[in-house]
DRENDO-1510 file (C-alpha; in Angstrom, 1 decimal, always signed):
<recs>
REC; n; res; u; v; w
REC; 1; MET; -57.4; +145.9; -14.5 .
REC; 2; PRO; -57.9; +142.2; -13.7 .
REC; 3; GLU; -55.1; +139.8; -14.1 .
REC; 4; PRO; -55.4; +137.7; -17.3 .
REC; 5; PHE; -56.2; +134.0; -17.0 .
REC; 6; THR; -54.4; +131.7; -19.5 .
REC; 7; PRO; -55.5; +128.1; -20.0 .
REC; 8; PRO; -52.6; +125.7; -19.2 .
REC; 9; ASN; -50.0; +125.7; -22.0 .
REC; 10; SER; -52.1; +128.0; -24.1 .
REC; 11; PRO; -50.7; +131.2; -25.7 .
REC; 12; PHE; -54.1; +133.0; -25.4 .
REC; 13; PRO; -54.8; +134.9; -22.1 .
REC; 14; ILE; -58.4; +135.5; -21.2 .
REC; 15; PRO; -59.2; +138.4; -18.9 .
REC; 16; ASN; -61.0; +137.4; -15.7 .
REC; 17; VAL; -64.5; +138.8; -15.8 .
REC; 18; ASN; -67.5; +138.6; -13.5 .
REC; 19; MET; -68.8; +135.3; -14.7 .
REC; 20; GLU; -72.0; +135.8; -12.7 .
REC; 21; ASN; -73.0; +138.6; -15.1 .
REC; 22; VAL; -71.2; +137.5; -18.2 .
REC; 23; THR; -72.7; +138.8; -21.4 .
REC; 24; PHE; -73.5; +136.5; -24.4 .
REC; 25; SER; -73.6; +137.2; -28.1 .
REC; 26; ILE; -75.7; +134.5; -29.7 .
REC; 27; ILE; -74.7; +134.0; -33.4 .
REC; 28; LEU; -77.5; +132.5; -35.6 .
REC; 29; ILE; -76.8; +132.0; -39.3 .
REC; 30; THR; -79.6; +131.2; -41.7 .
REC; 31; HIS; -80.3; +130.5; -45.3 .
REC; 32; ASN; -83.9; +130.3; -46.6 .
REC; 33; ARG; -85.3; +128.7; -43.3 .
REC; 34; SER; -87.6; +131.4; -42.0 .
REC; 35; SER; -89.9; +129.1; -40.0 .
REC; 36; SER; -86.9; +127.3; -38.4 .
REC; 37; LEU; -85.3; +130.6; -37.5 .
REC; 38; ARG; -88.5; +131.9; -35.9 .
REC; 39; ARG; -88.7; +128.8; -33.8 .
REC; 40; ALA; -85.1; +129.3; -32.7 .
REC; 41; LEU; -85.8; +132.9; -31.8 .
REC; 42; ASP; -89.0; +132.1; -29.9 .
REC; 43; ALA; -87.0; +129.5; -27.8 .
REC; 44; LEU; -84.4; +132.1; -26.9 .
REC; 45; GLN; -87.2; +134.3; -25.5 .
REC; 46; SER; -87.8; +131.6; -22.9 .
REC; 47; GLN; -84.3; +131.5; -21.5 .
REC; 48; THR; -83.8; +131.7; -17.8 .
REC; 49; TYR; -80.7; +133.8; -18.3 .
REC; 50; PRO; -81.3; +137.6; -18.0 .
REC; 51; MET; -82.4; +139.1; -21.3 .
REC; 52; ASN; -80.3; +142.3; -20.7 .
REC; 53; LEU; -77.2; +140.1; -20.8 .
REC; 54; ILE; -78.0; +138.6; -24.2 .
REC; 55; GLU; -77.6; +140.0; -27.7 .
REC; 56; VAL; -78.7; +137.9; -30.8 .
REC; 57; ARG; -76.9; +138.5; -34.1 .
REC; 58; VAL; -78.7; +136.9; -37.1 .
REC; 59; VAL; -76.6; +136.5; -40.2 .
REC; 60; VAL; -79.0; +136.3; -43.2 .
REC; 61; ASP; -76.9; +134.6; -45.8 .
REC; 62; SER; -78.2; +134.8; -49.4 .
REC; 63; CYS; -81.8; +134.4; -48.4 .
REC; 64; ARG; -84.6; +134.5; -51.0 .
REC; 65; ASP; -87.5; +133.6; -48.8 .
REC; 66; ASP; -89.3; +135.9; -46.3 .
REC; 67; THR; -86.6; +135.7; -43.7 .
REC; 68; LEU; -85.7; +139.4; -43.8 .
REC; 69; ALA; -89.4; +140.5; -43.6 .
REC; 70; MET; -90.0; +138.1; -40.7 .
REC; 71; LEU; -87.0; +139.5; -38.8 .
REC; 72; GLN; -87.9; +143.1; -39.4 .
REC; 73; ASP; -91.3; +142.5; -37.8 .
REC; 74; TYR; -90.0; +140.3; -35.0 .
REC; 75; LYS; -90.5; +141.6; -31.5 .
REC; 76; ALA; -87.7; +140.3; -29.2 .
REC; 77; PRO; -87.0; +141.0; -25.5 .
REC; 78; PHE; -83.3; +140.9; -26.2 .
REC; 79; LYS; -81.1; +143.1; -28.4 .
REC; 80; MET; -81.2; +141.8; -31.9 .
REC; 81; HIS; -79.0; +142.7; -34.9 .
REC; 82; ILE; -79.7; +141.6; -38.5 .
REC; 83; ILE; -76.7; +141.3; -40.7 .
REC; 84; GLU; -77.0; +140.5; -44.4 .
REC; 85; ALA; -74.3; +138.5; -46.1 .
REC; 86; ASN; -73.8; +136.8; -49.5 .
REC; 87; CYS; -71.1; +134.2; -48.9 .
REC; 88; ARG; -73.0; +130.8; -48.7 .
REC; 89; SER; -70.4; +129.6; -46.3 .
REC; 90; VAL; -71.1; +128.5; -42.7 .
REC; 91; GLY; -67.7; +129.4; -41.4 .
REC; 92; MET; -67.5; +132.8; -43.1 .
REC; 93; SER; -71.1; +133.6; -41.9 .
REC; 94; ARG; -70.2; +132.8; -38.4 .
REC; 95; ASN; -67.1; +135.0; -38.6 .
REC; 96; ILE; -69.3; +137.9; -39.9 .
REC; 97; GLY; -71.7; +137.4; -37.0 .
REC; 98; ALA; -68.9; +137.4; -34.5 .
REC; 99; ALA; -67.0; +140.4; -36.0 .
REC; 100; GLU; -68.8; +143.2; -34.1 .
REC; 101; ALA; -70.2; +141.1; -31.2 .
REC; 102; THR; -70.2; +142.8; -27.8 .
REC; 103; GLY; -70.7; +139.8; -25.5 .
REC; 104; GLN; -67.9; +138.3; -23.5 .
REC; 105; LEU; -68.9; +134.9; -24.7 .
REC; 106; LEU; -69.9; +133.9; -28.2 .
REC; 107; LEU; -72.6; +131.2; -28.4 .
REC; 108; PHE; -73.0; +129.7; -31.9 .
REC; 109; LEU; -76.4; +128.1; -32.5 .
REC; 110; ASP; -77.8; +126.5; -35.6 .
REC; 111; ASP; -81.1; +128.0; -36.8 .
REC; 112; ASP; -82.8; +124.6; -36.7 .
REC; 113; ILE; -82.1; +124.1; -33.0 .
REC; 114; GLU; -84.8; +124.8; -30.3 .
REC; 115; ALA; -82.9; +125.9; -27.2 .
REC; 116; MET; -84.3; +124.6; -23.9 .
REC; 117; PRO; -84.9; +127.3; -21.3 .
REC; 118; CYS; -81.7; +126.7; -19.3 .
REC; 119; LEU; -79.3; +126.5; -22.3 .
REC; 120; VAL; -77.7; +129.9; -22.0 .
REC; 121; GLU; -77.5; +129.7; -18.2 .
REC; 122; ASN; -75.8; +126.3; -18.4 .
REC; 123; HIS; -73.3; +127.6; -20.9 .
REC; 124; GLY; -72.4; +130.3; -18.4 .
REC; 125; ARG; -72.0; +127.7; -15.7 .
REC; 126; VAL; -69.5; +125.6; -17.6 .
REC; 127; HIS; -67.4; +128.7; -18.3 .
REC; 128; ARG; -67.4; +129.6; -14.6 .
REC; 129; GLU; -66.2; +126.1; -13.8 .
REC; 130; ARG; -63.7; +125.9; -16.7 .
REC; 131; PRO; -62.7; +129.4; -17.8 .
REC; 132; GLY; -61.0; +129.4; -21.2 .
REC; 133; CYS; -62.7; +126.3; -22.5 .
REC; 134; ALA; -64.7; +125.6; -25.7 .
REC; 135; ALA; -68.1; +124.4; -24.5 .
REC; 136; ILE; -69.6; +121.9; -26.9 .
REC; 137; ASP; -73.1; +121.1; -25.7 .
REC; 138; PRO; -75.6; +118.6; -26.9 .
REC; 139; TYR; -78.3; +119.0; -29.6 .
REC; 140; PRO; -79.9; +115.6; -30.1 .
REC; 141; PRO; -82.5; +115.1; -32.8 .
REC; 142; GLN; -86.0; +116.1; -31.9 .
REC; 143; LEU; -88.0; +112.9; -31.5 .
REC; 144; GLN; -90.4; +112.4; -34.3 .
REC; 145; SER; -92.5; +109.5; -35.6 .
REC; 146; ARG; -90.6; +108.6; -38.8 .
REC; 147; THR; -88.9; +105.2; -38.5 .
REC; 148; ASN; -87.3; +104.9; -41.9 .
REC; 149; PHE; -83.8; +103.4; -41.9 .
REC; 150; PHE; -82.0; +106.6; -42.6 .
REC; 151; ASP; -83.7; +108.6; -39.8 .
REC; 152; VAL; -83.1; +105.9; -37.3 .
REC; 153; GLU; -79.4; +105.7; -38.3 .
REC; 154; VAL; -79.0; +109.5; -38.0 .
REC; 155; ARG; -80.8; +109.7; -34.6 .
REC; 156; THR; -78.7; +106.8; -33.3 .
REC; 157; TRP; -75.4; +108.4; -34.4 .
REC; 158; TRP; -76.2; +111.8; -32.8 .
REC; 159; GLU; -77.4; +110.2; -29.5 .
REC; 160; GLU; -74.3; +108.0; -29.3 .
REC; 161; LYS; -72.0; +110.9; -30.1 .
REC; 162; PHE; -73.3; +113.1; -27.3 .
REC; 163; TYR; -73.5; +110.2; -24.8 .
REC; 164; GLN; -69.8; +109.4; -25.4 .
REC; 165; MET; -68.8; +113.0; -25.1 .
REC; 166; SER; -70.6; +113.4; -21.8 .
REC; 167; LYS; -68.6; +110.6; -20.1 .
REC; 168; PRO; -65.9; +111.8; -17.6 .
REC; 169; THR; -63.4; +109.4; -19.2 .
REC; 170; HIS; -63.9; +110.7; -22.8 .
REC; 171; ARG; -60.8; +112.0; -24.5 .
REC; 172; TYR; -61.8; +114.8; -26.9 .
REC; 173; THR; -60.8; +114.8; -30.5 .
REC; 174; TYR; -61.1; +117.4; -33.2 .
REC; 175; GLN; -64.2; +115.6; -34.4 .
REC; 176; ASP; -66.0; +116.4; -31.2 .
REC; 177; LEU; -66.1; +120.2; -31.8 .
REC; 178; LEU; -69.6; +120.6; -33.3 .
REC; 179; CYS; -70.7; +124.2; -33.8 .
REC; 180; GLY; -74.5; +123.8; -33.6 .
REC; 181; ASN; -74.4; +124.5; -29.9 .
REC; 182; LEU; -70.9; +125.9; -29.0 .
REC; 183; SER; -69.7; +128.7; -26.7 .
REC; 184; ILE; -66.3; +130.2; -26.5 .
REC; 185; ASP; -64.7; +133.4; -25.1 .
REC; 186; ILE; -64.8; +136.1; -27.7 .
REC; 187; LYS; -61.1; +137.0; -27.2 .
REC; 188; LEU; -60.1; +133.4; -27.5 .
REC; 189; PHE; -62.1; +133.1; -30.7 .
REC; 190; ALA; -60.5; +136.2; -32.2 .
REC; 191; GLY; -57.0; +135.1; -31.0 .
REC; 192; THR; -57.3; +131.8; -32.8 .
REC; 193; GLY; -58.5; +133.6; -36.0 .
REC; 194; GLY; -62.0; +132.3; -36.1 .
REC; 195; PHE; -63.2; +129.9; -38.9 .
REC; 196; ASP; -60.9; +129.4; -41.9 .
REC; 197; SER; -62.4; +131.2; -44.9 .
REC; 198; ALA; -60.9; +128.5; -47.2 .
REC; 199; PHE; -63.7; +126.2; -46.2 .
REC; 200; GLY; -66.2; +128.0; -48.4 .
REC; 201; PRO; -69.2; +126.9; -50.5 .
REC; 202; GLY; -69.3; +123.2; -51.3 .
REC; 203; THR; -67.2; +122.2; -48.3 .
REC; 204; ALA; -67.7; +121.0; -44.7 .
REC; 205; TYR; -65.6; +120.6; -41.6 .
REC; 206; GLU; -64.9; +124.3; -40.9 .
REC; 207; ASP; -65.6; +123.3; -37.3 .
REC; 208; TYR; -63.0; +120.4; -37.4 .
REC; 209; GLU; -60.3; +122.8; -38.7 .
REC; 210; PHE; -61.1; +125.3; -36.0 .
REC; 211; ALA; -60.9; +122.4; -33.4 .
REC; 212; LEU; -57.5; +121.4; -34.6 .
REC; 213; ARG; -56.2; +125.0; -34.0 .
REC; 214; LEU; -57.8; +125.0; -30.6 .
REC; 215; LEU; -56.2; +121.7; -29.6 .
REC; 216; LYS; -52.8; +122.9; -30.9 .
REC; 217; ALA; -53.2; +125.9; -28.5 .
REC; 218; ASN; -54.1; +123.5; -25.6 .
REC; 219; VAL; -57.6; +125.0; -25.3 .
REC; 220; PRO; -59.6; +122.6; -23.2 .
REC; 221; PHE; -63.0; +121.2; -24.4 .
REC; 222; ALA; -65.9; +120.8; -22.1 .
REC; 223; VAL; -69.5; +119.6; -22.2 .
REC; 224; ALA; -72.5; +120.9; -20.2 .
REC; 225; PRO; -75.0; +118.1; -20.6 .
REC; 226; ASP; -77.9; +120.3; -19.4 .
REC; 227; ALA; -77.2; +123.0; -22.0 .
REC; 228; VAL; -79.5; +121.2; -24.4 .
REC; 229; GLY; -81.1; +122.3; -27.7 .
REC; 230; TYR; -83.3; +120.0; -29.8 .
REC; 231; HIS; -82.2; +119.6; -33.4 .
REC; 232; TYR; -84.9; +119.6; -36.1 .
REC; 233; GLU; -82.6; +118.2; -38.7 .
REC; 234; HIS; -85.2; +115.9; -40.0 .
REC; 235; GLU; -87.0; +118.9; -41.6 .
REC; 236; THR; -84.2; +119.4; -44.1 .
REC; 237; ASN; -81.9; +116.4; -44.0 .
REC; 238; ASN; -82.5; +113.2; -46.0 .
REC; 239; LEU; -80.6; +110.4; -47.6 .
REC; 240; ASP; -79.7; +112.2; -50.8 .
REC; 241; ARG; -78.6; +115.3; -49.0 .
REC; 242; SER; -76.5; +113.1; -46.7 .
REC; 243; LEU; -74.7; +111.5; -49.7 .
REC; 244; GLY; -74.0; +114.9; -51.1 .
REC; 245; ARG; -72.6; +115.9; -47.7 .
REC; 246; PHE; -70.1; +113.0; -48.0 .
REC; 247; ARG; -68.8; +114.5; -51.2 .
REC; 248; GLN; -68.3; +117.8; -49.4 .
REC; 249; GLU; -66.5; +115.9; -46.6 .
REC; 250; GLY; -64.1; +114.3; -49.1 .
REC; 251; ARG; -63.2; +117.8; -50.4 .
REC; 252; SER; -62.8; +119.1; -46.9 .
REC; 253; ASP; -60.5; +116.3; -45.7 .
REC; 254; VAL; -58.1; +117.3; -48.5 .
REC; 255; LEU; -58.2; +120.9; -47.3 .
REC; 256; LEU; -57.6; +119.7; -43.7 .
REC; 257; GLY; -54.7; +117.6; -44.9 .
REC; 258; HIS; -53.2; +120.7; -46.6 .
REC; 259; ARG; -53.7; +122.9; -43.5 .
REC; 260; HIS; -52.6; +120.2; -41.0 .
REC; 261; PRO; -50.2; +117.7; -42.7 .
REC; 262; GLU; -49.9; +115.7; -39.5 .
REC; 263; LEU; -53.5; +114.6; -39.9 .
REC; 264; ARG; -53.1; +112.9; -43.3 .
REC; 265; PRO; -52.1; +109.4; -42.1 .
REC; 266; ILE; -55.4; +109.2; -40.1 .
REC; 267; LEU; -57.8; +110.7; -42.7 .
REC; 268; PRO; -60.2; +108.2; -44.4 .
REC; 269; ILE; -58.4; +109.2; -47.6 .
REC; 270; ALA; -55.6; +106.8; -46.7 .
REC; 271; ALA; -58.0; +103.8; -47.1 .
REC; 272; TYR; -58.4; +104.6; -50.8 .
REC; 273; GLU; -54.8; +105.1; -51.5 .
REC; 274; THR; -54.2; +101.5; -50.4 .
REC; 275; ALA; -57.5; +99.8; -51.4 .
REC; 276; CYS; -57.4; +96.1; -50.4 .
REC; 277; SER; -59.8; +94.2; -52.5 .
REC; 278; LEU; -59.4; +93.8; -56.3 .
REC; 279; LEU; -62.9; +95.3; -56.8 .
REC; 280; ASP; -62.0; +98.4; -54.8 .
REC; 281; LYS; -58.8; +98.9; -56.7 .
REC; 282; ILE; -60.6; +98.7; -60.0 .
REC; 283; LEU; -63.3; +101.1; -58.9 .
REC; 284; VAL; -60.8; +103.6; -57.6 .
REC; 285; ALA; -58.9; +103.4; -60.9 .
REC; 286; VAL; -62.0; +103.9; -63.0 .
REC; 287; MET; -63.2; +106.8; -60.9 .
REC; 288; PHE; -60.1; +108.8; -61.8 .
REC; 289; PHE; -60.3; +108.1; -65.5 .
REC; 290; TRP; -64.1; +108.0; -66.1 .
REC; 291; PRO; -65.9; +109.5; -63.1 .
REC; 292; ALA; -69.1; +110.3; -65.0 .
REC; 293; ALA; -69.8; +106.7; -65.7 .
REC; 294; VAL; -69.3; +105.7; -62.1 .
REC; 295; ASP; -71.6; +108.5; -61.0 .
REC; 296; TRP; -74.4; +107.0; -63.1 .
REC; 297; LEU; -73.8; +103.6; -61.5 .
REC; 298; ALA; -73.9; +105.2; -58.0 .
REC; 299; LEU; -77.2; +107.0; -58.8 .
REC; 300; GLY; -78.7; +103.7; -59.9 .
REC; 301; LEU; -77.5; +101.9; -56.7 .
REC; 302; ARG; -79.0; +104.8; -54.7 .
REC; 303; LYS; -82.5; +103.8; -56.0 .
REC; 304; SER; -81.8; +100.2; -54.8 .
REC; 305; LEU; -81.7; +101.5; -51.3 .
REC; 306; ASP; -85.4; +102.3; -51.5 .
REC; 307; LEU; -86.2; +98.8; -52.7 .
REC; 308; LEU; -84.1; +97.2; -49.9 .
REC; 309; GLU; -85.9; +99.3; -47.3 .
REC; 310; SER; -89.3; +98.3; -48.7 .
REC; 311; LEU; -88.2; +94.7; -48.3 .
REC; 312; ARG; -86.9; +95.5; -44.7 .
REC; 313; MET; -83.5; +94.2; -45.6 .
REC; 314; ARG; -81.7; +96.5; -43.1 .
REC; 315; LYS; -78.3; +94.7; -43.1 .
REC; 316; THR; -78.0; +94.8; -46.9 .
REC; 317; TRP; -79.3; +98.4; -46.8 .
REC; 318; ARG; -76.6; +99.4; -44.4 .
REC; 319; TRP; -73.9; +97.7; -46.4 .
REC; 320; LEU; -74.9; +99.4; -49.7 .
REC; 321; GLN; -75.3; +102.8; -48.0 .
REC; 322; ALA; -71.8; +102.5; -46.5 .
REC; 323; LYS; -70.4; +101.8; -50.0 .
REC; 324; LEU; -72.3; +104.8; -51.5 .
REC; 325; ARG; -71.1; +107.0; -48.7 .
REC; 326; GLY; -67.5; +105.9; -49.4 .
REC; 327; TYR; -68.0; +106.4; -53.1 .
REC; 328; TRP; -69.2; +110.0; -52.7 .
REC; 329; TYR; -66.5; +110.7; -50.2 .
REC; 330; LEU; -63.8; +109.6; -52.7 .
REC; 331; ARG; -65.6; +111.6; -55.4 .
REC; 332; GLY; -65.0; +114.7; -53.2 .
REC; 333; VAL; -61.4; +113.8; -52.8 .
REC; 334; ILE; -61.1; +113.6; -56.6 .
REC; 335; ASP; -62.7; +117.0; -57.0 .
REC; 336; GLU; -59.8; +118.4; -55.1 .
REC; 337; LEU; -56.8; +116.3; -56.1 .
REC; 338; LYS; -57.8; +115.5; -59.7 .
REC; 339; SER; -55.5; +112.6; -60.4 .
REC; 340; ARG; -54.2; +109.3; -58.9 .
REC; 341; SER; -50.7; +110.7; -58.8 .
REC; 342; ALA; -51.9; +113.7; -56.9 .
REC; 343; LEU; -53.6; +111.4; -54.3 .
REC; 344; PHE; -50.3; +109.5; -53.9 .
REC; 345; SER; -48.3; +112.8; -53.5 .
REC; 346; PHE; -50.8; +114.1; -51.0 .
REC; 347; MET; -50.6; +111.0; -48.8 .
REC; 348; GLN; -46.8; +110.7; -49.2 .
REC; 349; GLY; -46.1; +114.3; -48.5 .
REC; 350; GLU; -43.9; +115.0; -45.6 .
REC; 351; PRO; -46.1; +115.5; -42.5 .
REC; 352; ALA; -44.9; +117.8; -39.8 .
REC; 353; HIS; -44.0; +115.1; -37.3 .
REC; 354; ALA; -42.6; +117.7; -35.0 .
REC; 355; ASP; -46.2; +118.8; -34.2 .
REC; 356; LEU; -47.4; +115.4; -33.2 .
REC; 357; GLY; -47.4; +116.0; -29.5 .
REC; 358; ARG; -43.9; +115.6; -28.2 .
REC; 359; HIS; -44.5; +115.6; -24.5 .
REC; 360; GLU; -44.2; +112.1; -23.1 .
REC; 361; ILE; -43.6; +110.9; -19.6 .
REC; 362; GLU; -43.0; +107.7; -17.8 .
REC; 363; ILE; -45.2; +106.5; -14.9 .
REC; 364; ASP; -44.8; +103.7; -12.4 .
REC; 365; LEU; -48.2; +102.3; -11.9 .
REC; 366; GLN; -47.0; +100.4; -8.8 .
REC; 367; GLU; -47.1; +103.7; -6.9 .
REC; 368; GLY; -50.9; +103.7; -7.2 .
REC; 369; TRP; -53.7; +104.8; -9.5 .
REC; 370; GLU; -54.3; +108.1; -7.7 .
REC; 371; ALA; -50.6; +109.0; -7.8 .
REC; 372; ALA; -50.5; +108.2; -11.5 .
REC; 373; GLU; -53.6; +110.2; -12.2 .
REC; 374; ARG; -52.2; +113.2; -10.2 .
REC; 375; ILE; -49.0; +113.2; -12.3 .
REC; 376; ILE; -51.0; +113.1; -15.5 .
REC; 377; ASP; -53.2; +116.0; -14.5 .
REC; 378; GLU; -50.1; +118.0; -13.5 .
REC; 379; GLN; -48.1; +117.3; -16.7 .
REC; 380; LYS; -50.8; +116.8; -19.3 .
REC; 381; PRO; -48.7; +114.6; -21.5 .
REC; 382; ASP; -49.4; +113.5; -25.1 .
REC; 383; GLY; -48.0; +110.0; -24.5 .
REC; 384; ILE; -47.0; +107.8; -21.6 .
REC; 385; TYR; -44.6; +105.0; -21.1 .
REC; 386; LEU; -46.3; +102.7; -18.5 .
REC; 387; ARG; -44.4; +100.4; -16.2 .
REC; 388; TYR; -45.2; +98.5; -13.0 .
REC; 389; GLY; -42.0; +98.6; -11.0 .
REC; 390; GLU; -39.3; +97.7; -13.5 .
REC; 391; LEU; -41.7; +95.7; -15.7 .
REC; 392; SER; -43.0; +97.4; -18.9 .
REC; 393; VAL; -46.8; +97.5; -19.2 .
REC; 394; GLY; -47.1; +99.5; -22.5 .
REC; 395; HIS; -46.9; +102.7; -24.4 .
REC; 396; VAL; -49.7; +105.2; -24.8 .
REC; 397; ILE; -48.7; +106.6; -28.2 .
REC; 398; PRO; -49.1; +110.3; -28.9 .
REC; 399; GLN; -51.9; +111.1; -31.3 .
REC; 400; PHE; -52.6; +114.2; -33.4 .
REC; 401; GLY; -55.9; +115.9; -33.2 .
REC; 402; VAL; -56.7; +114.8; -29.6 .
REC; 403; GLU; -56.6; +116.6; -26.3 .
REC; 404; PRO; -53.6; +116.0; -23.9 .
REC; 405; LEU; -54.1; +113.1; -21.6 .
REC; 406; ARG; -56.0; +113.7; -18.3 .
REC; 407; GLY; -56.0; +111.6; -15.1 .
REC; 408; ALA; -59.6; +110.6; -15.8 .
REC; 409; HIS; -58.4; +108.8; -19.0 .
REC; 410; LEU; -56.0; +106.4; -17.2 .
REC; 411; ARG; -58.2; +103.6; -15.8 .
REC; 412; SER; -60.2; +103.2; -19.0 .
REC; 413; ILE; -57.0; +103.1; -21.1 .
REC; 414; LEU; -55.5; +100.5; -18.7 .
REC; 415; ALA; -58.6; +98.3; -18.8 .
REC; 416; LEU; -59.2; +98.5; -22.6 .
REC; 417; ASP; -55.7; +98.5; -23.9 .
REC; 418; PHE; -53.3; +97.1; -21.2 .
REC; 419; ALA; -55.4; +94.8; -19.0 .
REC; 420; GLU; -53.3; +91.7; -19.8 .
REC; 421; PRO; -49.8; +93.1; -19.4 .
REC; 422; LEU; -50.9; +95.0; -16.2 .
REC; 423; ALA; -52.4; +91.8; -14.7 .
REC; 424; GLY; -49.2; +89.9; -15.5 .
REC; 425; ALA; -47.1; +92.6; -13.9 .
REC; 426; MET; -49.3; +92.6; -10.8 .
REC; 427; ALA; -49.1; +88.9; -10.6 .
REC; 428; VAL; -45.3; +89.1; -10.5 .
REC; 429; LYS; -44.8; +92.3; -8.4 .
REC; 430; GLY; -47.8; +92.2; -6.1 .
REC; 431; MET; -50.2; +94.9; -5.0 .
REC; 432; LEU; -49.8; +98.6; -5.4 .
REC; 433; LYS; -47.5; +100.3; -2.9 .
REC; 434; SER; -50.1; +102.8; -2.0 .
REC; 435; ALA; -52.3; +99.9; -0.9 .
REC; 436; ALA; -49.7; +98.2; +1.3 .
REC; 437; HIS; -51.6; +98.9; +4.5 .
REC; 438; SER; -55.1; +98.0; +3.0 .
REC; 439; GLU; -56.8; +94.7; +3.0 .
REC; 440; PRO; -55.5; +92.8; -0.1 .
REC; 441; SER; -58.9; +91.5; -1.0 .
REC; 442; LEU; -60.3; +95.0; -1.0 .
REC; 443; VAL; -57.5; +96.3; -3.2 .
REC; 444; ASP; -57.8; +93.3; -5.6 .
REC; 445; ASN; -61.6; +93.6; -5.8 .
REC; 446; THR; -61.4; +97.3; -6.6 .
REC; 447; LEU; -58.9; +96.8; -9.4 .
REC; 448; LEU; -61.0; +93.9; -10.8 .
REC; 449; GLN; -64.1; +96.0; -10.7 .
REC; 450; HIS; -62.3; +98.8; -12.7 .
REC; 451; LEU; -61.0; +96.3; -15.2 .
REC; 452; GLN; -64.4; +94.6; -15.6 .
REC; 453; LEU; -66.2; +97.9; -15.8 .
REC; 454; PHE; -64.2; +99.5; -18.6 .
REC; 455; THR; -63.8; +96.2; -20.5 .
REC; 456; VAL; -67.5; +95.4; -20.7 .
REC; 457; VAL; -69.1; +98.8; -20.9 .
REC; 458; ASP; -68.9; +101.0; -24.0 .
REC; 459; LYS; -66.4; +99.0; -26.0 .
REC; 460; LYS; -68.0; +100.0; -29.3 .
REC; 461; GLN; -66.4; +102.9; -31.0 .
REC; 462; LEU; -68.1; +105.8; -32.9 .
REC; 463; LYS; -67.8; +105.7; -36.6 .
REC; 464; ASN; -65.7; +108.3; -38.2 .
REC; 465; SER; -68.4; +109.3; -40.6 .
REC; 466; SER; -70.9; +112.0; -39.8 .
REC; 467; TYR; -74.6; +112.7; -40.6 .
REC; 468; ASN; -74.8; +116.4; -39.8 .
</recs>
């Protein structure tokens, strides 16, 4: 019997298996998208990974098209199971697909994703390199000729999202766990309870809630940039569907806040509780007392977006679209909380501060970058008190919903958040101790290059909103 492997600080042991011959259970869930599903299955036939190590489990959720007939006639080189369900819930359907899976790794794929030939093979590689991880791999939008404002915005969001996640210095958050192309050890999935069934029809973010439990269990996230599938989202997504999605996200953030009270202060809901402008305050008040009237106003403003696009007024279009997204998000919050007093109680409820990542350490940067990075990798803190000799440089504050700090995060954090106090401390105390026998000019130039690199490159942040 092999000795179990346990991710650092995680309560979930994972048996060591022969990762060269690891078996995959690919979970596809579908609802009335027969042609998309066929394309996804055809792409899996082209995988470079051995077909005898793959099973595909298709969950047919409340389909009324020809999906079942297509599947019954489909000839596949891999073992395929067809499972009928009637739950209209992404998370519950994925749980059903995983329930009797036989693979050592679960691979969740959306039915509108066309897997590139090496996708499964590269999922296997990342699990060999980082056993016990959740592998979140890219599925950028399939390039197509449409250039309307909405499609360009969506494509840009997805591409930027996956670019940021692929950087070695990226610090993963719960909003990075996207289940359109996700693999995880089957025992780890079962040990964490799978997806929360409370996120049923009319909600979103079942993947975010699952991510929060994984992060609490110190399960590492990883990205395999070559495990690519192309997303045909443009076939079913549009501006109106996207606005409806924001209403679902408002409802879902309330559920997240109930499940994980520590998250409430950083949810977008907080912005509506303390609306700044007089207009926003009036709008929020009216929405609670007469939502139907504001719905009609929002629907009328939605038509204005088409006019703005025809006039090529992109800046105004973006402004109005952001307002409508915010409106429908708050509308979803109201669906769940019902009243202004309930919103206040929700935001003022006692968060479980004890779960906010208690582990903090102190690091003396004067001992050298490499030494500091080594300590961080060994201790995996949630927060750091930074000093340079006896001089304080700053405090990396613990955050909820993010992975523990890694050594790779240090230099970007210093450059983006603490460049000025660090430079002042170095001016007073001199060069790093680890560089005492190096050429001063070389040490100073190296530091300068790091500061300049991380200060100039990638300073823009991803928006919290999503388009999936």
